[in-house]
TILOKOL-498381 format. One record per residue (C-alpha): residue number from 0; y, z, x. Coordinates in steps of 0.1 Angstrom, whole numbers, plus 5000, padded with zeros to 4 digits. Layout:
<atom n="NUM" yy="Y" zz="Z" xx="X"/>
...
end
This chain:
<atom n="0" yy="5670" zz="0623" xx="3550"/>
<atom n="1" yy="5656" zz="0654" xx="3535"/>
<atom n="2" yy="5626" zz="0635" xx="3522"/>
<atom n="3" yy="5619" zz="0624" xx="3558"/>
<atom n="4" yy="5622" zz="0659" xx="3571"/>
<atom n="5" yy="5597" zz="0672" xx="3545"/>
<atom n="6" yy="5573" zz="0644" xx="3553"/>
<atom n="7" yy="5575" zz="0651" xx="3591"/>
<atom n="8" yy="5572" zz="0688" xx="3586"/>
<atom n="9" yy="5541" zz="0683" xx="3564"/>
<atom n="10" yy="5521" zz="0673" xx="3596"/>
<atom n="11" yy="5527" zz="0708" xx="3610"/>
<atom n="12" yy="5510" zz="0727" xx="3582"/>
<atom n="13" yy="5480" zz="0743" xx="3598"/>
<atom n="14" yy="5483" zz="0720" xx="3628"/>
<atom n="15" yy="5477" zz="0728" xx="3664"/>
<atom n="16" yy="5505" zz="0737" xx="3688"/>
<atom n="17" yy="5506" zz="0702" xx="3701"/>
<atom n="18" yy="5510" zz="0688" xx="3666"/>
<atom n="19" yy="5537" zz="0713" xx="3656"/>
<atom n="20" yy="5555" zz="0706" xx="3689"/>
<atom n="21" yy="5555" zz="0669" xx="3681"/>
<atom n="22" yy="5568" zz="0675" xx="3646"/>
<atom n="23" yy="5596" zz="0698" xx="3660"/>
<atom n="24" yy="5606" zz="0671" xx="3685"/>
<atom n="25" yy="5609" zz="0645" xx="3658"/>
<atom n="26" yy="5628" zz="0669" xx="3635"/>
<atom n="27" yy="5652" zz="0676" xx="3664"/>
<atom n="28" yy="5658" zz="0639" xx="3671"/>
<atom n="29" yy="5664" zz="0632" xx="3634"/>
<atom n="30" yy="5686" zz="0662" xx="3629"/>
<atom n="31" yy="5712" zz="0648" xx="3653"/>
<atom n="32" yy="5718" zz="0618" xx="3630"/>
<atom n="33" yy="5731" zz="0640" xx="3602"/>
<atom n="34" yy="5764" zz="0626" xx="3589"/>
<atom n="35" yy="5784" zz="0656" xx="3600"/>
<atom n="36" yy="5771" zz="0652" xx="3636"/>
<atom n="37" yy="5778" zz="0615" xx="3636"/>
<atom n="38" yy="5814" zz="0621" xx="3623"/>
<atom n="39" yy="5820" zz="0648" xx="3649"/>
<atom n="40" yy="5806" zz="0629" xx="3679"/>
<atom n="41" yy="5825" zz="0597" xx="3670"/>
<atom n="42" yy="5859" zz="0615" xx="3669"/>
<atom n="43" yy="5850" zz="0637" xx="3699"/>
<atom n="44" yy="5845" zz="0608" xx="3723"/>
<atom n="45" yy="5866" zz="0581" xx="3707"/>
<atom n="46" yy="5892" zz="0566" xx="3730"/>
<atom n="47" yy="5878" zz="0580" xx="3762"/>
<atom n="48" yy="5884" zz="0557" xx="3791"/>
<atom n="49" yy="5857" zz="0572" xx="3813"/>
<atom n="50" yy="5828" zz="0555" xx="3794"/>
<atom n="51" yy="5792" zz="0561" xx="3790"/>
<atom n="52" yy="5786" zz="0588" xx="3817"/>
<atom n="53" yy="5814" zz="0610" xx="3805"/>
<atom n="54" yy="5804" zz="0606" xx="3769"/>
<atom n="55" yy="5768" zz="0616" xx="3778"/>
<atom n="56" yy="5781" zz="0647" xx="3796"/>
<atom n="57" yy="5804" zz="0656" xx="3767"/>
<atom n="58" yy="5775" zz="0651" xx="3742"/>
<atom n="59" yy="5751" zz="0671" xx="3763"/>
<atom n="60" yy="5775" zz="0701" xx="3764"/>
<atom n="61" yy="5782" zz="0698" xx="3727"/>
<atom n="62" yy="5744" zz="0696" xx="3721"/>
<atom n="63" yy="5739" zz="0727" xx="3743"/>
<atom n="64" yy="5763" zz="0747" xx="3722"/>
<atom n="65" yy="5746" zz="0735" xx="3691"/>
<atom n="66" yy="5712" zz="0744" xx="3705"/>
<atom n="67" yy="5724" zz="0779" xx="3716"/>
<atom n="68" yy="5735" zz="0790" xx="3681"/>
<atom n="69" yy="5707" zz="0771" xx="3663"/>
<atom n="70" yy="5680" zz="0789" xx="3683"/>
<atom n="71" yy="5698" zz="0823" xx="3683"/>
<atom n="72" yy="5704" zz="0824" xx="3646"/>
<atom n="73" yy="5673" zz="0805" xx="3637"/>
<atom n="74" yy="5650" zz="0830" xx="3654"/>
<atom n="75" yy="5653" zz="0857" xx="3627"/>
<atom n="76" yy="5646" zz="0830" xx="3601"/>
<atom n="77" yy="5613" zz="0819" xx="3616"/>
<atom n="78" yy="5602" zz="0854" xx="3626"/>
<atom n="79" yy="5613" zz="0876" xx="3597"/>
<atom n="80" yy="5625" zz="0852" xx="3570"/>
<atom n="81" yy="5659" zz="0868" xx="3575"/>
<atom n="82" yy="5687" zz="0845" xx="3565"/>
<atom n="83" yy="5724" zz="0847" xx="3571"/>
<atom n="84" yy="5743" zz="0859" xx="3540"/>
<atom n="85" yy="5752" zz="0830" xx="3517"/>
<atom n="86" yy="5789" zz="0837" xx="3522"/>
<atom n="87" yy="5785" zz="0834" xx="3559"/>
<atom n="88" yy="5766" zz="0801" xx="3555"/>
<atom n="89" yy="5793" zz="0788" xx="3532"/>
<atom n="90" yy="5820" zz="0799" xx="3557"/>
<atom n="91" yy="5802" zz="0782" xx="3586"/>
<atom n="92" yy="5798" zz="0749" xx="3567"/>
<atom n="93" yy="5834" zz="0751" xx="3556"/>
<atom n="94" yy="5844" zz="0756" xx="3592"/>
<atom n="95" yy="5824" zz="0726" xx="3603"/>
<atom n="96" yy="5843" zz="0705" xx="3578"/>
<atom n="97" yy="5875" zz="0719" xx="3592"/>
<atom n="98" yy="5864" zz="0710" xx="3628"/>
<atom n="99" yy="5857" zz="0674" xx="3617"/>
<atom n="100" yy="5892" zz="0673" xx="3600"/>
<atom n="101" yy="5908" zz="0686" xx="3631"/>
<atom n="102" yy="5891" zz="0661" xx="3654"/>
<atom n="103" yy="5900" zz="0633" xx="3630"/>
<atom n="104" yy="5937" zz="0644" xx="3628"/>
<atom n="105" yy="5939" zz="0646" xx="3666"/>
<atom n="106" yy="5924" zz="0611" xx="3669"/>
<atom n="107" yy="5950" zz="0598" xx="3644"/>
<atom n="108" yy="5979" zz="0617" xx="3663"/>
<atom n="109" yy="5968" zz="0601" xx="3696"/>
<atom n="110" yy="5966" zz="0567" xx="3679"/>
<atom n="111" yy="6001" zz="0571" xx="3663"/>
<atom n="112" yy="6015" zz="0581" xx="3697"/>
<atom n="113" yy="6002" zz="0548" xx="3711"/>
<atom n="114" yy="5976" zz="0563" xx="3734"/>
<atom n="115" yy="5951" zz="0536" xx="3726"/>
<atom n="116" yy="5972" zz="0506" xx="3737"/>
<atom n="117" yy="5952" zz="0489" xx="3763"/>
<atom n="118" yy="5956" zz="0463" xx="3791"/>
<atom n="119" yy="5928" zz="0445" xx="3808"/>
<atom n="120" yy="5926" zz="0445" xx="3846"/>
<atom n="121" yy="5903" zz="0427" xx="3869"/>
<atom n="122" yy="5885" zz="0448" xx="3896"/>
<atom n="123" yy="5861" zz="0430" xx="3919"/>
<atom n="124" yy="5858" zz="0401" xx="3896"/>
<atom n="125" yy="5850" zz="0421" xx="3865"/>
<atom n="126" yy="5874" zz="0430" xx="3836"/>
<atom n="127" yy="5881" zz="0466" xx="3828"/>
<atom n="128" yy="5901" zz="0480" xx="3798"/>
<atom n="129" yy="5925" zz="0509" xx="3806"/>
<atom n="130" yy="5945" zz="0530" xx="3782"/>
<atom n="131" yy="5982" zz="0531" xx="3787"/>
<atom n="132" yy="6007" zz="0557" xx="3774"/>
<atom n="133" yy="6040" zz="0543" xx="3761"/>
<atom n="134" yy="6061" zz="0573" xx="3749"/>
<atom n="135" yy="6081" zz="0583" xx="3779"/>
<atom n="136" yy="6051" zz="0591" xx="3800"/>
<atom n="137" yy="6059" zz="0592" xx="3837"/>
<atom n="138" yy="6024" zz="0580" xx="3845"/>
<atom n="139" yy="6020" zz="0548" xx="3824"/>
<atom n="140" yy="5985" zz="0542" xx="3837"/>
<atom n="141" yy="5970" zz="0576" xx="3829"/>
<atom n="142" yy="5942" zz="0574" xx="3803"/>
<atom n="143" yy="5941" zz="0597" xx="3773"/>
<atom n="144" yy="5932" zz="0632" xx="3783"/>
<atom n="145" yy="5896" zz="0641" xx="3777"/>
<atom n="146" yy="5884" zz="0672" xx="3759"/>
<atom n="147" yy="5870" zz="0699" xx="3782"/>
<atom n="148" yy="5833" zz="0708" xx="3782"/>
<atom n="149" yy="5843" zz="0742" xx="3770"/>
<atom n="150" yy="5859" zz="0727" xx="3739"/>
<atom n="151" yy="5828" zz="0705" xx="3733"/>
<atom n="152" yy="5805" zz="0735" xx="3737"/>
<atom n="153" yy="5826" zz="0755" xx="3711"/>
<atom n="154" yy="5823" zz="0727" xx="3686"/>
<atom n="155" yy="5786" zz="0726" xx="3692"/>
<atom n="156" yy="5783" zz="0763" xx="3686"/>
<atom n="157" yy="5800" zz="0759" xx="3652"/>
<atom n="158" yy="5777" zz="0731" xx="3642"/>
<atom n="159" yy="5747" zz="0751" xx="3652"/>
<atom n="160" yy="5757" zz="0780" xx="3630"/>
<atom n="161" yy="5758" zz="0757" xx="3600"/>
<atom n="162" yy="5726" zz="0741" xx="3612"/>
<atom n="163" yy="5707" zz="0774" xx="3609"/>
<atom n="164" yy="5707" zz="0769" xx="3571"/>
<atom n="165" yy="5694" zz="0733" xx="3576"/>
<atom n="166" yy="5662" zz="0721" xx="3562"/>
<atom n="167" yy="5646" zz="0717" xx="3596"/>
<atom n="168" yy="5648" zz="0755" xx="3604"/>
<atom n="169" yy="5636" zz="0764" xx="3569"/>
<atom n="170" yy="5606" zz="0741" xx="3572"/>
<atom n="171" yy="5597" zz="0756" xx="3606"/>
<atom n="172" yy="5599" zz="0790" xx="3590"/>
<atom n="173" yy="5568" zz="0781" xx="3570"/>
<atom n="174" yy="5546" zz="0780" xx="3601"/>
<atom n="175" yy="5522" zz="0810" xx="3599"/>
<atom n="176" yy="5520" zz="0818" xx="3636"/>
<atom n="177" yy="5552" zz="0835" xx="3649"/>
<atom n="178" yy="5546" zz="0824" xx="3685"/>
<atom n="179" yy="5541" zz="0787" xx="3674"/>
<atom n="180" yy="5571" zz="0789" xx="3651"/>
<atom n="181" yy="5593" zz="0802" xx="3680"/>
<atom n="182" yy="5581" zz="0774" xx="3703"/>
<atom n="183" yy="5587" zz="0749" xx="3676"/>
<atom n="184" yy="5622" zz="0762" xx="3670"/>
<atom n="185" yy="5630" zz="0759" xx="3707"/>
<atom n="186" yy="5617" zz="0723" xx="3708"/>
<atom n="187" yy="5637" zz="0715" xx="3677"/>
<atom n="188" yy="5669" zz="0729" xx="3692"/>
<atom n="189" yy="5663" zz="0713" xx="3726"/>
<atom n="190" yy="5657" zz="0678" xx="3712"/>
<atom n="191" yy="5685" zz="0680" xx="3688"/>
<atom n="192" yy="5707" zz="0685" xx="3719"/>
<atom n="193" yy="5689" zz="0657" xx="3737"/>
<atom n="194" yy="5695" zz="0634" xx="3708"/>
<atom n="195" yy="5731" zz="0643" xx="3706"/>
<atom n="196" yy="5736" zz="0635" xx="3742"/>
<atom n="197" yy="5719" zz="0601" xx="3738"/>
<atom n="198" yy="5740" zz="0593" xx="3707"/>
<atom n="199" yy="5772" zz="0602" xx="3725"/>
<atom n="200" yy="5762" zz="0580" xx="3754"/>
<atom n="201" yy="5755" zz="0552" xx="3730"/>
<atom n="202" yy="5789" zz="0556" xx="3714"/>
<atom n="203" yy="5805" zz="0559" xx="3748"/>
<atom n="204" yy="5788" zz="0526" xx="3759"/>
<atom n="205" yy="5800" zz="0509" xx="3728"/>
<atom n="206" yy="5836" zz="0522" xx="3730"/>
<atom n="207" yy="5839" zz="0514" xx="3767"/>
<atom n="208" yy="5832" zz="0477" xx="3763"/>
<atom n="209" yy="5862" zz="0455" xx="3769"/>
<atom n="210" yy="5861" zz="0438" xx="3735"/>
<atom n="211" yy="5860" zz="0471" xx="3717"/>
<atom n="212" yy="5888" zz="0486" xx="3740"/>
<atom n="213" yy="5909" zz="0456" xx="3733"/>
<atom n="214" yy="5908" zz="0462" xx="3695"/>
<atom n="215" yy="5905" zz="0500" xx="3696"/>
<atom n="216" yy="5941" zz="0505" xx="3685"/>
<atom n="217" yy="5930" zz="0489" xx="3652"/>
<atom n="218" yy="5896" zz="0506" xx="3650"/>
<atom n="219" yy="5909" zz="0541" xx="3658"/>
<atom n="220" yy="5927" zz="0547" xx="3625"/>
<atom n="221" yy="5897" zz="0535" xx="3605"/>
<atom n="222" yy="5875" zz="0560" xx="3623"/>
<atom n="223" yy="5901" zz="0587" xx="3620"/>
<atom n="224" yy="5907" zz="0583" xx="3583"/>
<atom n="225" yy="5870" zz="0579" xx="3575"/>
<atom n="226" yy="5862" zz="0611" xx="3594"/>
<atom n="227" yy="5892" zz="0629" xx="3578"/>
<atom n="228" yy="5879" zz="0620" xx="3543"/>
<atom n="229" yy="5844" zz="0631" xx="3552"/>
<atom n="230" yy="5855" zz="0664" xx="3567"/>
<atom n="231" yy="5876" zz="0673" xx="3536"/>
<atom n="232" yy="5847" zz="0664" xx="3513"/>
<atom n="233" yy="5823" zz="0684" xx="3535"/>
<atom n="234" yy="5845" zz="0715" xx="3534"/>
<atom n="235" yy="5850" zz="0712" xx="3496"/>
<atom n="236" yy="5813" zz="0707" xx="3491"/>
<atom n="237" yy="5805" zz="0738" xx="3511"/>
<atom n="238" yy="5828" zz="0758" xx="3487"/>
<atom n="239" yy="5811" zz="0742" xx="3456"/>
<atom n="240" yy="5842" zz="0722" xx="3448"/>
<atom n="241" yy="5826" zz="0688" xx="3453"/>
<atom n="242" yy="5790" zz="0674" xx="3451"/>
<atom n="243" yy="5772" zz="0686" xx="3483"/>
<atom n="244" yy="5741" zz="0671" xx="3498"/>
<atom n="245" yy="5736" zz="0690" xx="3531"/>
end
């Protein structure tokens, strides 16, 4: 992915504002597909009964948090080449790994409690999958509780702090004009958030389908353990204890 980032950013070297804006837009859309973002968004929305619209809103709030810290902490980089201390960057990346681990563990806990057991119901001639709780719940047809927008925003803030050390911001810092660099950073942050919302909606659309819901109690542990392993590796890599590529 880094080669793609460098190739895209190469078009902004000495380019007009329109060209730089286009490059920042593409970098933002690409940045949202980083593996740590994909791992977080998958476990963030997995098992939500509310489907695509709710997943889009959750992803949009998460992306807004990411954009907030990415722009706020990226601004000194593009203006003054002032970077966060290396220890802070390592701490932020380690915390991101911890967040991914926490999301994965919570997904596995919910799966172990039987929260992803589903029944299919027909409403107006179409089938719908609904989650059911089976551990003494007095409301057996209540779906798994969704995370709040505030929680999603907080997760996004943490990811944005780590993202300020990312290659996209560093490449934007090479733009000679401060005004253009700030505009490019804002576009980069904005379209990272837009892309995150669209990715979340795509995951929500996929996970809300009846065939996926029917088998989700078997898919959930695979997603959970894969995200758990990735989060542990990401945190260890941030501390220099494992090969690190981000």
